N, C-alpha and C positions, 0 to 999 in steps of 0.2 A: 428404900433405894439409897445408894451411898450418898447422894447429894443431900438428902434430908438428914442423914446421920452427921454429915459434915457441918450442916447449919447448926444442929443442936450442939455439936462439940466445939463450935467456933473455929474449926479448921477449914477455912474457905479456900485461900489461894486464888490464883488467877483463873476464873471460870473459862475465859476464852482460850486458855492453853491446855485444857484438859478435855477428855472425851465427854460428850454430852449424852446423858441418859434421858430418854423421853418416856413419859408415863404410858403404861399399857391401859387402854380404855376398855379392854375386853372383860366382861363379866361372865360370859359363857360362850360356848362355841356358836358362831354365827352362820355356819354352813347350813343352807336350807335343808329341811327334813328329808326331802326326796333324795338329795345328793348323799346325805348321811346313810340312808337306807341302801342306796346303790353301792356305796363304798364298803358296806358291811357284807355284801353278797359275794360269794365265791366267784372268781373271775370266769371259770368255766361255765358255771350256771348262768352268769350274766351274759356270756357270749351266746349261749343257747337261746336265752330269751330274746336277745338282740336279733339273732338270725330268724327266729320265729316271727318277731315283729316285722322285720323287713319282708319276710315271705308273705305275711298277711297283707302288708301295704301293697306289694307288687301284684298280689292276686286280685285285690280289689281294683287296683289300677288297670290290670289287664281286662277285667270284666267291664270296665268303663270305657276306656279309649286308649289306643296306642300313644296318643299325645300325653296322657296322664303318666304313662310309664316313662316316657322321655323326660317329663318334668321331675318325676321322682328320682330318676338316675342322676340328673344334673345336680339336684339339691344334695343328694347323698355325697356326690363327688366334692361339692363345695364344702360340706362338713368335714370331709377328710382333709381337704386343703387347709381349712381353718385349724385342724389339729396339728398339721405340719407347721403352720405359722406360730401356734402356741408353743410347740416344742422348741422352735428356733429362737423365739424371744426368751423363754424361760432358761435356755441354755446359756444366755449371756450372764456375765458376772454382776453381782449387786453392789460392788464397790466396798469401801472401808466400813467398819462396824458402825460409825456414827450415821452414815447414810442409811444403813439397814434399820437402825433404831427409829429414825424419823419415818421411814417408809412403813414400818410396823405400826407406829402410832396412827398414821394416816389410814392404813388398811383397817385397823380395829375400829376407828371412828366411823369410817364409811360403811363397813359391814354391819356395825351395830345400828346405825341410823336406818340403813336399808331394811333391816329385819323389822324394826319397829314401824317404819313408814308403810311397808307393804303389808304388814299385819293389819294396820288400820284400813288400808285400801281394800284388802280382801274382805273384811267385815262389811264395808259399805257395798262392795260388789255383790256379796251374797244377799244383802237386803234388797238391792235393786233387782236382782234376779227373781226374787219372790214377787216383787211388784209387777215385773214383766209377765211372770207366770199368771198372776191374777188377772191382769188386763187381757191377755191372750185367751184365757179360759172362758171369758165372758164377752169377747168381741165377736163381731160378725165375720164370716168367711167370704172369700171371693168366689165367683162362679167357677173359676179355673180350679180352685182347691176342692170345691164340692164335686166337680166332675171327676177329679182324680182320686176321690175318696179320702182326702186328708181333712180330718175333722179338726175341731177347735183344740182338743187335747193334744193331738199329734203335732199340730202347728205350734202350740205353746211350748211343748217339751223340746222341739227342734230349735226354736228360737232361743230358749234359755240355755240349752246345751251349747249352742254356737256362741252365745254371749260369754259364758263362763270359759269356754276354750280360748276365745279371743283375749279375755282378761288374763288368763294364765300364761298364754304365749307372750303377751305384751310384758308381763312381769318378768318372765324368763329373759326376754330380750334386754330389759333394763339391767337385770342381774349380770348378764354376760358383759354388757358395756362397762359396768363398774368393776367386775372381777378382773378383767384384763388390765384396766387402767391402774389399779392399785398395785399391780405386780410389775407393770412395765415402767412406771415412773422412775424407780430407783435404778433400773438398768439403763435408761436413757441418761440419767445423771452420771452414772459411771462411765458410759461410752463418751460423754461430752469431755471427759478428761483426756481422751485420746484423739477424737476426730468428730467434727461437726457432721460429716456425712454419715458416719456410723450411728450417731445419736438420732439423726433424721430417719435412717432406715429402720431402726428398732421401733421408733414411735409410729412410723407408717405401718409396719407389719403388725404391731399390736392393735392399731386401729383397724387394720384389714381383717384381723381375726374376728373382732366384734361385728364388723360390717357383713362379713360372709355369713355369720350365724344369724344376725337379725334379718337380713334379706331372705336367706334360705328358709328360715322358720316362717316368715310371712307367706312365702310361696307354697311351701309344702303343707302348711296348716290349711290354707284355702283348698289346695288340691286334695288333701285327705278328706276334708269335710265334704267337698263336692262328690268325690268318688264313693264315699260311704253312703251319702244320701241317694246317689244314683242307683247303687246296688240294693240298698235296703228298701227303697220305695218302688223298685221295679220300674224306673223311669223309661218311658217310650214303649212300654208294653201296653196291650189293649186295655183300656179302662183306667190307666194310671196317668201320672203326671207327665206332661211334655218336658223335654229337656230344656226348652226355651224358658220355662217357668222356674226351673230349678235354682238359678242364681239368686232369686229373691229370698230363698231360705237361708242364704249366707249372711244376710244383713246384720244379724245379731253378732256375728264374729267381729265385724268392723266396729260395732257399737261397744263391745267389750274392750277391744283394743283402744278405742278413743277414750273410754272412761278411765282406764288405768293410766294412759299417757297424760291425761289432763292433770290428775292428782300428782303423778310422779313429777311432772314439769313444775307444777305449783309448789309442792313441798320442797323439791330439790332446789328450785330457783330461789325461794325465800331463804333457805339454809345458806346457799353459797354466797348470795349477795349481801345478806345481813352480816355474815362473818367478814366478808371482804370490805364492806363499808366501815364496819367497826374497827377493823385492823388498820385501814388506811387513815381514817380521821384522827385517831389517837397516835398511832405509831409514826406515820410519815409526816403528818401536818403538825401535831402538837409536840411530839418528842424528836422529830427529825431523824428517825432511824430508817434504814432502807426497807424496801418491800421484802417480806418473808424473813425478816431478821429474827433470830431465835429469842430475842428479848421480848418480842411482842406476844402477849398472852393469847391473842386471837389467831395466831398464825397457823396452828394445827387445824383449827376449825375452818379457816379459809381454804387450806389445802384439801381437807376432807370434802368441802363443798364443791370443789372442782369435779370430784368424782361422782357425787350423788346428784349434782345439778347438771353438769355438762355431759357426763358419760352415761349414767344410768337413765336419766330423763330423756336424753336425746336418742338413745337406743330405742326406748319405748315409743318415742315420738315418730321416728322414721318407720318403725315397724307398723304403726297405725296408719301412716301416710300411704305406704305401699298396699296394705290390706284394704283400705277404703278405696283406693284407686282401682285395684284389681277387681273388687266386687262390683263397683259401679260400672266399670267397663264391661264386665261379664253380663250384667243386667241389660245394658244398652245393646250389646251384641246379640243377645238372645231375642230381645224385642224386635230389633231390625230384621233378623233372620226370619222371625215368625211373620212379620208384615210382608216380606219379600217372597215368602214361600220357598226359601232355600231348602233343598232336599236334605243336606247334611249340615245342620247349623253348628256342630261341635267345634269347627275351626274358628268361627266367629266368637264363640263363648270362651274357649280355652286360649285364645290368642294372648291375653294379658299374662297368663302363667308362663307361656313360652318366651315372651319378651323378657320377663324378669329372670327366667332361667338363663337366657343368653347374657343378661346383665351380670350374673355371677361369673360367667366365663370371661367376659371381656374385662371386668373389673379385676379379676385375678391376674390377668396379663398386665394390667396397668400397675398393680401393686408390686408385682415381681420386676417391673421395669426399673424400679427405684432400687439401686444397688449401692453397696458400700464401696469405698475406694481403698486401694492398697496404701495410699499415702496417709499418714497419721501425724499427729503432733501439731503444735501451734505454728510451725514454720510454713505449712501449706496454706494457701489462701482459702478463706471461708467462702464457699459457693453460696449463691442466693437460694435458700430452701424453697422459696415460692416458685422460682423458675424450674426447679427439679420436680416439684409437685405438678406444675402446669404441664410439663412434658409428659408425665404419666397420665394426666387427664386428657391430653390431646391424643395419645395412643388409644385410650379407652373410647374416646369419642369416635375416632375413625373406625375402630372395630365395631362399635355400636351401630353405626350407619350401615355397615355391611351386613351384620347379623339381622338388623331390623328389616332390611330389604328382603333377605332370605326368608324371614318369618312371614312377611306379608304374602310373598309368592306361594309359600307352602300352605298357609292356612286360610288366606282370604281370597284365593282364586275361586271363581264360580262361573259356570257357563252362562248364567243369567246376565252377567256383566263382565266379560273377559278382561277388561282393562281396569276394573275397580281396584284390584290389588295395588296397581301402580299409584293410583290416587291416594290410597291409604298409606303407601310407603312415603309419599310426599308429605302426608299429614305427620307421620313419624319424624321426618326430617325437620318439619316446622317445630315440633316439640324439642328435638335435640338442639336446634339453633337457639330456641328460647332458653333452654337450660344454660347454654354457653353464654348467651347474652346476660342472663341474670348473674352468672359467676363474674363476668367482666364488669358489669355495672356496680355490683357490691364491692368488688375489689377496688374499683376506681374511687368510690366514696369512703372506703375504710382503710386503705393501705397508705402509710405515710410517705410512700414514694410519689404519690400523686398530689395535685394541687389542693383539693378540698381539705384534706387533713392537715397539710402544712399551713394553709390559711387559718384553720382553726387553732393550730399551735401558736401562730403569730398573734392571734386575738388574745391569747393568754398573757402576752407581754404587757397588756394594758389593764389587767386585773381579772378578778373572778367573774364579775358581771358580764364583761364582753366575751369571755369564754363561753358562758352559758348561752348568750344571745347567738353567737356564731354557731354553736352546736345545734341549737333548736332550728335555726334557719337552714343549716346543712341537712338535717333530718327531714324537714319539710320539702326541701328541694329534691331530695333523693327519691321521693315517691313518684315523680313524673315519668322518668324513663321506664321503670318497671311496669307501670300501668300501661304505657303506650305499647310496650313489648307484649304484654298479656293480651291487650285488645287486638293487636295485629294477629297474634297467634290464634285466638279464638275464632276471629272472622275468617282467617285464611284456612284453618283446618275445617271449619264448618262448610265453607264454600267448596273445598276440595272433596269433602265427603258428599256434599249435595250434588255435585256434578260427576259422581263416580259411575252413574248409570244404573244404580240399584233403585228400583221403584216398587211401590206396592201394587195391589190389584187394580187400583184406580189410575195407575200411571203417575202417581205423585212421588217425587224423589224422597228417599227415606234415609240416606246415608249421612246427613249433616251432623247429627249428634254423635254418631259413632266415629265420624272423622275427628271430632273434638276429643273423644275418648282415646283415639289412637295417638293424637298429639300429646295428651297427658302421659300415655305410656312411653312415648318418645322422650319426653322430658325426664322421666324417671328411669330411662333405660341405662343410665350410668349411676344409679342411686347408691350402689355398693361402694363405688370409688369415692363419691361425694361424702358418704358417711365416714369413710376411711380418713379423708381430709379433716372432717369435723372432729373425730375422736383424737386425731393428732394434736389438736389445740390444747385440751385440758391435760393430756399426758405431758406435753412440753412445758405447760405452766407448772404442773406438779414437780417436774424435774428441776426447773429453775428454783422452786422453793426449797427443794432438798439440797441443792448446791449451795444456796445462800445460808440455810440453817446449819449445814455442816462446815461452813466457812472454807469453801474450796478457793483456789486461786482465782484472781480476777479474770484470767483468760478463759477459764471454764464457764464463769458466769456470763461472759460476753457471748459464748456459743448458745447457752440456754436462753439468754435474753433475745437473741436473734430468732431462735426457734419459737419462743413465746410470742413475739410480735407477729410472726407469720401465722402462728396458731390463732391469734385474735382475728386475723383476716379470713382464715379458712372457716372459723366458727361463724363469722358474719356472713360469709359466702353461702354456707350451708343453710343458714336461717333464711336468706333471700331465696335460695333454691326451694326451701320448704314452703315459703309463702306462695311462690309461683305455682308449685304443684298443688297446694291447698286450694288456690283460686280455681284452677282447672278441675280438680276433683270435686269441689263443692258445686260447680256448675253441672257436672254429670249427676251428682247425687240429687240435686234440685230437680233435674229432669226425671230421675227415677222416682222421686217423691210424687211428682205430678201424675206419673203413670200409675203409681200405687193407689193414689186417691181416686183416680178414674176407675180403677178396677174394683175398688170397694163400693164406690158410689154408683157404679154401673151407668155413668154418664160422662161425656167428654169433660176434661179439665186441662185445657191447653194454654190458658193465659190468666194472668192476675191483673185486675184493673185497679190501679192505685188511686183512681179518681173516686172510688167508693170510700167514704170517710173512715169506716172501721178498718179497711185494708191499709189505708194510709197511716192510721194510728199504729197498726201492727208493724209497719216499716219503721216508724219513729221509735217504737219500743226495741226493735232489733238494733238500731244504731245506738240507742241509749245503753243497751246491754253491754256493748263493746266498751264504751267509755267507763261505765260503772265497774265492770270487771277489771279493766286496766287500773282504775283508781284503787280498788281494793287490793289488788296484787301489789302495787307500788307501796301503798300504805302499810301493808303487812311487812314488807322489807324494812320500811322506816321504823316501825314500832320495835321490831326485833333488833335492828341495828342500834337503837337507843339503849336497849338492855346491854348489848355487847359493849358499846362505848362506855357506859357507866361502870361495867365490870372491869374493863381494861384500865380505866382511870383509877378505880379503887385499888387495883393491884399495884399500879405505879406509885400511888401515894403510900400504901401500907407496906410495900416492899421496895424501898428506895434502892436497895442493892441490886435490883434487876438490871438497871442501866449500866452498872459496873461489872456485870456478870458474877456478882457475889451471891445473888439469890435466884431461885428458880421460879419462873412464872407458873401459874396453875393453868395449864393448857386445857385440862379436862373440864374445868368449870365453864369455859366459853363454849366448848363442844356441847355440854349439857344444856346450856341456855338456848343455843340456836336450834338444837334438835327438838327440844320441847316446844319452843315457840313456833317453829315452822310447821310442825304437825297440827298445832292448834290453829294457826292462821290460814292453812290451806283449805279448811272446811268451808268457810263462808263464800269465797269466790267460786269454789267448785260447786257448791249447792246452788248458787245463783245460776250458773251455766246450765245445770241439769233441769232445775225446776221451772225456769222462766218459760221455755217454749211449751211445756206441758200445761202450766197454769193459764197462760194466754190462750192456748188452743181450746182448753175446756171452757173458759169464761165466754169466749166468743161463739163457741158451739152452742152454749145455753142461750146466749143472746140471739143467735141465728134461728134457733128452734122457736122462739117467741115471735120473731119478726118475719118468719116465712122464708128464711135463707138457709137451707140445710147445709150448704157448703161454706158458710161464713167462717167457721172455725178453721177449716183447712186453708182457706184463702188468706186469712190473717196470719197464720203461721208461715205460709209461703212468702208473704211480704216481709215478715220478721226475719226469715232466713235470708232472703234476697238482700235486704238493706244491711243486715248484720254482716253478711259476707263481704259486701263492698266496703263498709266502714272498717271491718276487721282487717282487711288486706292493707288499706291505707295506714291504719294505726300501727299495724305490725311492722310495715316497712319503715315508718318514721321511727318507732322505738328501737328497732334492731340496728338500723344504720347510724342513727345519732349516737347510740350507746357505743357501738364499735368504733366510731370516729373519735369520740372523746377518749376512749381507752388508748387508741394508737397515737393520738396527739400527745398524750402523756409519755408514751413509749418513745416517740420521736425526740421529745425534749430530753429524755433520759439518755439518749445517744450522745449528748453533749451540745445539742443545738439550743440556741436562745438562752444560754446561761447554764443549762444542764441541771443535774440533780441538786436539790436544796435551794435553788433560786426562787425568787418571787413568781417567776413565770411557771416554774414547775409546780409550786403550791396551787396556783390558779388552775393548772391542768388537772391536778389531783381532785380539786373540787368538781370540775366537769366530769371526770371519770367516775366520781362518787355518785353524782346525779344520774349518770348513764348506766350504772350497774344494774339497778332494778329494771331499767328500760330493756336492756339487751339480753338479760339472762333470766328474767322472771316474767314480766308482763308480755314482752314481745313473743318469745317462744310459746308461752301459754296461749296466746291469741290464735296462732295458726292451728293449734290443736283444737281450740274452742270452735273455730270456723267449721272444721270437719265434723266435730262432735255434734254441733247443732244440726248438720245435715243428716247424720246417721240417726240421731235420736228422733228427729221428725219422721224419718222413714220407718223406723221401728214402731213409733207410736201413732202412725197415721190413722189407724182405725178409730182411735178414741176422739179424733177431731171431727168425726162425721156423725 
């Protein structure tokens, strides 16, 4: 590269005044193999295959239910809408050459890491699939499976196929999230030179593309699996499986999605925060240079991390959330319909798919409501991006309430209880209100417009220690309101379902748990728009980095800084939203686990007595797992960050001309360090999460067989899951909110408050932000994936605990 030739020749000149050339980190093409194969096929041949595939999907759907055909149609329309959004975003200009060079370096680093990371994850997934196959081939079968003619081998192959499909779809969801972010960032940077509103619109539409694909894939994946099993197994034919038992075969899909999401979140979180911490500690604190300054050797690694940690991992995370919630609600809907002897239970089973189909529609309207303005340039006042995003969210919420009521009347009306649908519509309203409450609470604790973050910023004025104390106390306090909201939501939804009028043969009300499931669906009924807001955050962050590195005017940086600060709040909001939905989904999966154990044991399993010493120990182990997992995740970031800090310090010492723009930092070295370390460090906490419930269940099963308690293993695992869920929710709320607050306290000071950039107050705030980085982007997001994965793994592995 010409910079290296100039260094050798001694012809340096003012580096700040010349075009910057950033190193390509691409060693080979990183496009996934399947996409390379598709791109190599003739367009007409590809079109024929596509039409044949769509025909097969609609044929299987028509053989299953008209509801499935409706779901397929909406999902395909959402994919077409996402293609429109992609073309709209990619049609925008990329800006001057220096911006494009920086963007290319970020893209190459992100795609290279993604390829390596998901290669590692796929090998682990294949190994786990073989373990599941072995367990299912030698496990017992339920009376329902025996009556329908599904033997061990069929059940094993179905579960493994569902697991692998869930893992593949989760990986694709992550790739889509990263693909759009590394292409949109430079276009947002370029738009910021003209107008804040245009930059906002591009970032939102880029995030909307990812959201449409992720939610659409989660819905159509479950729908295709359900329809395929329905037709293949001849469901509801004489001597075959009942449709109410079919959803249990889909559990492997949720487990596969959870497995990939956990490792994606761990690896991506370690990558992004180790690079961020290393860049901040040496660059901002020791050298006093701005964030994302091109002189910082770790800056490219930091910007790459935004894409692999916040975009790819969050896409896989929300995909898993929706898949787990849909499957658990389908299981509970089928169970309730069977107990109530409802003639056509398909409406209760397929209701979650329809709700999320409407989610795609209403979120599309919300995304399109955010438009650019004709005004441009620095003369027009900068609007509050959060107010614009909130307006779009309010539109989405209103439409979600209307479509949810329509869905309940369409699918949940039954002659056995004519008013039950209205109770369930109210359950959905409870969920939607819960989602809105979570968004508001998280915004209150993490947005610097509100008192908590300003108080935290003020604490920075008296030193580093008081900043840390204030941040920890803010995080602890922030757990109270969300827990109260979740508690009210669960009890309200259960009571509404319980009083819906649906009763079993003995006259006992049976709608309580399904009411909670409907509330969970209500909470996630705007998931696509919430994911759009989440993806907006890292895209805006990357855009700010590109603007800083390409040394654009201060007015442009002001726009990207504003978008970045709002992005921090939207990311924290989505994490709070994900924790709330994880709490409700885990409650549903816990109920499904107890039903599964009862079916295999052929005896009632309705409660877990924590007064039994072994069961209480299981609960303690569940809580311990949360703390140990969080500790290992944070420690992994710390160890990797130390490597980055040492490398950045080394470069500043060995290349003193970096600070004067006379020498070029070695960006690729920091990228290589964090990529290698994050892949190494993600294994230990991930293995802990997967192996712990299996080992505990097997040990106490053996103990129970010797002491005459055959269900002891299942009971101990249930307690482990219950305590782990409760502890995990509280810990995740604390980590996410405190980390987001520390970050925005720093951003508030950088607006000029309390001394502004470079002041002692600012340095103390940077310390708090550094402490909060692994909290909010590694341990916290990984925890709510862990909570749902514990529930799905215990559900899949239930037979081995008996």
